[in-house]
N, C-alpha and C positions, 0 to 999 in steps of 0.2 A: 175340193181339198182344202182345208184351212191352214193358213200359214201360222207359223209359230214367232211370237214376238217375245223376247226375254224382258222379264220384268225389270224395271230401273233399279240401279243401286239405291241403298238406304240414304246414303250421304253422298253427294257431290260437290264439292267446292273447287270453284275454278278461278284462277287468277286473283285470289283472295288479298286483299291490300288495305292497310290503314295508314293515314299520315296524320300527324299532329303538328301543323305548321311545317317547319322544315325537317321535322323528324320521321323517318321512316320506320314504323314499328314491324308491319309486315308489308311483303312485298311479292305478289304472283304465288301466292301458295295454293297448290291443288292437293286435294284429299278425296279419296274414293274409297268408301268403306261400305260393306254389304253387312247383312243380320248376322250377328253369330261372331263377328271378328273383333279382336281387340288389337287396338294400336296404341302403342307408346308414342309420345311426344317429347324430346328432350332437345337441351341446348345450353350453353353457357349463360350466365346471369346476363340479363338484357337482350336476349336472343330475340324476344317477341312471343314467348310461350304463353303468357297471361292474356295478351292482346288478342292471340288465337282463340283461345277458349272463350273470351268474351265476344268474339265476331260469331263463333258457331252457337253460342248460347243466346245471343241476342240483346247482350248487355252494350255492346258496342255496334254502331253502324259503319260498315265498310265504306272505305273511300273509292275502292275499285273491286270487280269481280262479282261472283254469283254464289249464292248457296241453294242447292236442290236439295229437298228431303223427301222421299219416297215419290220421286218424281215431280214434284211441285216446287215452284221457285218461292223460297221463303225469304228472299235476301231483305226485304224490306220490313218483314214481321218483327215485332217487339218480342222480349224474352217472354211474356205471360201468353203470347199466341203460341209461339214455339212449343212452350211446356205442354199445352193443350194439345198439340200435335205428336207430342210424344218425345221431346228432348228434354231429359233431366240432367241438372248439374249438382255438383258439391262445390263448396268454397274452401281455399287454403285454410282460412281461420272460420271455424263453425258459426253459422248464424241462425240459430234456432231462436224461437221466442222464449226468452229465459224464464218468464213467469207462468208459462204453460206447462203441462206435464208432458211428458215424452210422448204419451198416445194422442193427445191433443195436438201436438206439433204435426203428427201424421195426418191427423183429420183434416188440416187446414189445407194439405195439398191434394187429398182425395176429393174434397168438396168445391176446391178451385178449379179442378180439371174437369172431372166427370162424375157427379154425386151419384152415388148407388141407389138402387131400389129402395133398400130398407137400411135402417139403423143397424140392424142385426147383421146385414151382409157387410156393411162398412167396418163393423168392429171386427167380424171374423177376418177381413183382408188385412186389418191393422194388426191383428193377432198373428197373422201369419208372417207379416213383414218383421214385425218385432223379434219373433222367435228366429227369422233367419239371420238378423243382425244381432243376435244375443242380446237383447234390450227387454226381453218379455218380462223379467223379474224387476225392471225399473219403469214400467209402464205409467204407473202413477205418481213418479217422481218428476218434480219440477227440473226442467231443463239446466237451470242454474246451478243445481246441485251435483251435476254429473262430472266425474274427472274427464281429463282431456280425450282419453280412448274413448269412452262412452261418447262423449259428445262427435267424435269423429264418426262412430258408428250410426248416430243419430242423423248426422249429415247425409250419410248414404241411404238411410231407412226413409228420410223425408224426400229424397230424390226417388225412391222407388216408389213411394206413395203416388207419384205422378203416372205410374205404368209405362216407364219410359222405353220406347223402341231404341233410343240411342242415349247412353249414359256417359256424361262429361265428369271425369273425376280430376279435380284440381288439387295437385300437390297434398293428396290424403296423407302422406307419411311425415308431414312436417311437424316438428315438435315431439315425435314419439321416440321412446327408447327402443332398443332392438328387440326384446320381447313383444312389445307392443305392435312393432311392425310385422312381426310374424303372425300375430293374430289379425291383423289388418289384410295381409297377403292371403291369409285363407279366406277371409269374407270375400276378398275381390274374386278369388278362383271360384268360390261357389256361385258367384254371378255370371261365370262363364257357361251358361247352360244352352246356349244356342238361341235364346229368346230375344237377345238384344244384342247391339253393337255397343262396345265400349273404347271411349278415348281417355287414355291416362296421360295427364301431363304432369311429369314428376322431375323432381331433381335427385330424387333417391333411387340410384341406379338399379339397387337390389329390387325395388319394386316393379320396374319395369323389365328386368331381367327373369323374373320368375312368374310375371303375369301376363307379358305381351308377345305375340305372334311376331308381330312386325314393329318396326321402329322407324320414327320420321325424326330426323334431326334437323333443326333450324339454326341459323345463326346470322346475325344482322338482319334478321325478319325474311331471310331466304332460305329455301329449302337446300340444305347442304347435302344430304344423301338420305336414302330410304332403302329398306331391305329386311330381311331376316334379323331379329334381335340379336343373336350370337354373332352373327357376321358383322352388324353394323358396330357392335360394342368392340369387335377385334380390329375395326379399322384404324390404320394409323393416321388418316385424314381426321376422323372424328376425335382421336387422341390428340392430335396437334391442335385443334380447336379449343378443347377444354384445358389443354395445359399451356397454350398461348404460343406454340410453335408454328402455327399455320401461317404467321407473318414472318416467316424466316427470311425472306428476301428483302424485308423493310429494312431500313437504317435503324440500327440500335442506339439507344442513348448511350454516351460514351461513358465509361466507368471513371468514378472519381480517381483524380491522380493520387496514389498513395506515394509515401505514407504521412499524410496530414494527421497531426495528432488527433484532432476531434473526428476526423472520418474514420481513423483506424485505432479505434479506443482499445487499450489494453485490457486483459482480463483484471488487472488491479485496479482500474479505474471504477469508483463508486458509480453505482447505476443511478441514472436519472429516474427511471420508472421501474418498479417492481410489482408484479401482481404475484400474489401468494395464496394458491390453492382457492382460487375464485370459482364461485358458481354463481349462475344468474339465468333469468328466463322471463317470460311473459306469462303471467297468471299461472295457469297449471302447467304450462309447458317450461320445462328446464331445459336450455339451450346449450349452456356452456357448464362444464363440470370439472371442478377441482384443477382449474388452469391456472399454470404458473408460467411467468417469462419475465424478461428484463429488457431495459434498453439503456446503454451508456450514453454519456454526453457525445454528440456528434455521430452517433450510430445510426444507421438505416436499418430497420428491422422489417422484413417481409412476413406478413400475416397472410398465408396461403390456405387453399382448400376448396373444395367443390361447393357447388350451390347448396344452402342450407346447413353448412358445415357449424356456423355460428360466429363467422367473421365479424358481421356488423353489428351483432349483440355485442361482441367483445369490444369494439369501438366505442359503442354508446356506453357500456359499462366504464371504460377509462375515462370518457368525458364527463361521467356521472349524470349522464340522461337517463341511466337505468339502474336501479337498485341492486346490489350483490345480496344474495342470500347466504353466501358462506364465503370466507377468506377475506384478505386484505389487500389495500392498494396503497401504495406508497409513491410519494412525487418529491424528488430531493431530499429524502430522509424523511418527509412528513406524511403521518397517515392521513390519507385524504378519502378514505372508505366511505365516510359519512357526511362529507361536505356536498353542498348543492352544486349543480353544475356551474352556476355563475360564478362561485368562489374559485372552483378549480380553473375556470377560463382566467381568473384574475391572477392566477399563479403561474400561468404561461402555459396551459395546454390548449391548442386550438383544433376544432375538429372540422375538417372538409367532409360534409355527410354525403353519403350515397343518395343520389337523385337531384344533387346540385341546391335546391330550395333557393333560387333566385326570387327577389321581391318584384313581382311583375310592375307594380306602381311606381317603383324606383328606377332612376336612371343607372347606367353602369357606374358612374362616379359615386352616386348615392348609395348604392348596394356596398361598394367599397368602404365608404366612410363609416357606415353602421358599425363596423367592428373596430373603429378608432375614435369613438364619441368621448373617451376619457382623457384623451391627450390634447395639448395645445395644438393651435393652428400650424405653427411652424413644424412641429412633429409629425402631423397629418400630411403636410405637403411632403416631406421627406419620404414617408411610408408611400405615398401614392405614386411617385416618382421611381420609387424601387420596383414597385409592381408594374407600373407600366413600361420600365426598362424590361423587366421579365416577360410581358405580354404586350408589344407594341399594339396590338389589335385593340386592345382595351382603350389605349390613348385615343385612337383614331375614332373609336365609337363612344367615347365617355358620356355624351349626352344622349345617347340613344337608350330606349327602354331595354331594361335588363333582360328580359326575355324575347326581344325582338331579334337576337343573334342566332346563329347556328348553334347545334349542340356542344360542339366542340369549344366555341367561343365562350357558351355560357358556363363549361367547365372551367375554362381559364379564369373566368369570373369568380368562380366559386372557390378556387385555389387562392386567388389573389385576395379574397375577403377574408380567408383563413391568415393569410401572411399579413394583412392590415393590422392584427392584434401583435404583431411582432412575437410569436411564441417562442416559447423554449423547446416544446415538443409539439409537433404536427402531426395529426393523424389524417391520412388521405385514404377515403373509403371509397374503393371502386371507382376510381376516377377516369377509367377507360371504358366504363359501361356504355355500351351501345355507339361507341364512336368508331368511325373508319380508322384503319391502321395508320394513315399518315397523320391523322390528328392525334392519335396515342402517341406516335414518335414525338411530336412537338411538345406534348405535356411532359413526358417523361424526359426530355431534354432539359427543360426548366426544373423538374426535380433533382435531376443530375447537376444542375448549376446550383441549387439549393444545398445539395449535399457537400459540394467543394466550399461553400460557405461556412459548412460545419454545422447546420441544421439538424438536431435530432428529429428522426421521422418513423412513424409506424406506416407502413404502406400496406393497406388491406386489399388484397387483390385475388382475383380468379386466374388472370393471366399470370401464369408462373413464371415463363421466360422473362418478360418484360421486368417483373419484380426482382427476380434473381440477378438480372444484369444490373440493378441498381443497388440491392441490398447487400449489407455486410454479413448479416445472418437471417435465418428464416425459420419460422415456425409454420408447421403444416397442422392444421386443425381438420379434424373429421369426426363427426357426431358430437361435436362440443369438446372434445378432448385433443391435446396435442399428441399427434401419433408419429411425429418426425421432426426433428430440430437440429440444427447445428450451422456451421458456417455457410453461406449461400453456395459457394463453389463445391461444397461436399453434397448438400441437399440436392443440387441439380443434378448429379450423377447417381443418386441413390435409386436404386432399381425399385423400391417400394412405391416411388412417387406415382406412377402411372396406375399402380393397382390401388393405392388410396383413392385416387380421383375416381376410379370406376368400381369401386366396391369389391374387388376380387383379392383383396388382401386377406391372409389367413388369419 
């Protein structure tokens, strides 16, 4: 009598982890997936989603854990070998061979994995993939001449040319408008034919809601919850992570004492910053559309919204690191729309960018002094003393390498460097990204102190509660447009807030 041995799961990831120095990007993640299943992976900005797809696809080597594919341990295999075994992936920013035709882009994948017996067979297979991805009419067009949606489709088609048993889709909806997202959803659903498993890592909730049977939520690199998609999206725990209420037990930064004239600017105060119907994007992707906002002197303005809403793009537009395609920007009454970034910085706008951007070859003190090169030695000392008073740990580590500190200390350094320019307006972009709640508390206490001093601030955040605790006014951005705005206390209690974050607004 023969014994029955069940076949192994298609994918088994156990205890998967990745560290970058002292920063934990993924920690103990388990994934079990079988043929035909579709799993969505979501989480707030900085949760570790991109690291996870890099680990599964082979672009990143894990610090811990194992990955088994079709019963075989592939933990140490590079991305090229995983592709040959049947793991295909797309990238958030399409990466085709720009000077090759659409059809030739597919041919590269075909012959890299398993060359077919004849050129005719390979051509037939390419034609089938192109028809499936609605690219047959542009087969002979160079990839560089395709609009964004077609490039997204080509990214999927190139992955399909690898004949994947597991397809990893990384932020395929990024940069698309609603109608294009609908087309992309139709394509993804056509791939759910039982022939392959699919993992969709997305910030666009609508895509995972319409395409995924199950959902995995990660936060701070760990699995927060998993389950059926509808149940996960309805979870108060998941909502709390996205809106920033999951740290309700943590001490919150004190609200600035009102009514200091600078902090409680009246409606009659002349705005320091005005954006009028501004649109901008990256190449073919329009990210913000017809967006208007203002900030009065001494006011803290929260710019909030889900992943991919356009918040960081807006920050780059204001600091002039990114050109506008429409609209005007005024600072202290002057039109700065066409000024370069260095000229805007000289006028008093400092940008503390997402990702910290610490100079690894410079010490803590040298990183700070970079932003005060134009002032004399006495003024530099005064500014250093101010930053060190705000963040004593920087004074203690002043001679240490800028990147030798913890993530939270590096973020304090990034904030301090922005302050060294003695700005009239400071833009703080996602300063809580990837940090533990206790460190977030410390940073927001520092921002509260700056608010009491009267510094005008734009706080770009995904963590709604922390930002609203600090802000006087708030703008909620969704799909590149302002969908909700008003006094922070009013926005906090608006029932539309949660729906905007989860794509359930009407």
